[in-house]
C-alpha angles and dihedrals in degrees: 000000000000133000108254095219099051104012089234115161112242106167148290135284112248104173143009122212117191091200111027117174110229124185119286090256090067112100095229121027127199097035138158108275143173128216110229124200105206126212090258087058093249117132132214138170114239124190112243088232088061101054099076090115090059134065140180125240122192128346 
């Protein structure tokens, strides 16, 4: 995955969850989400609606 604005590599998508449970403070839970492994090896679930600033190139 790369940042759309600067084309900086940020990580890879490891999993997709069609109905991921986010914390109650999240506007829509459950929601479709992707698990991203960042360059620093940390992982985080990101809602698909929230990744408009990112894009994937190549496979």
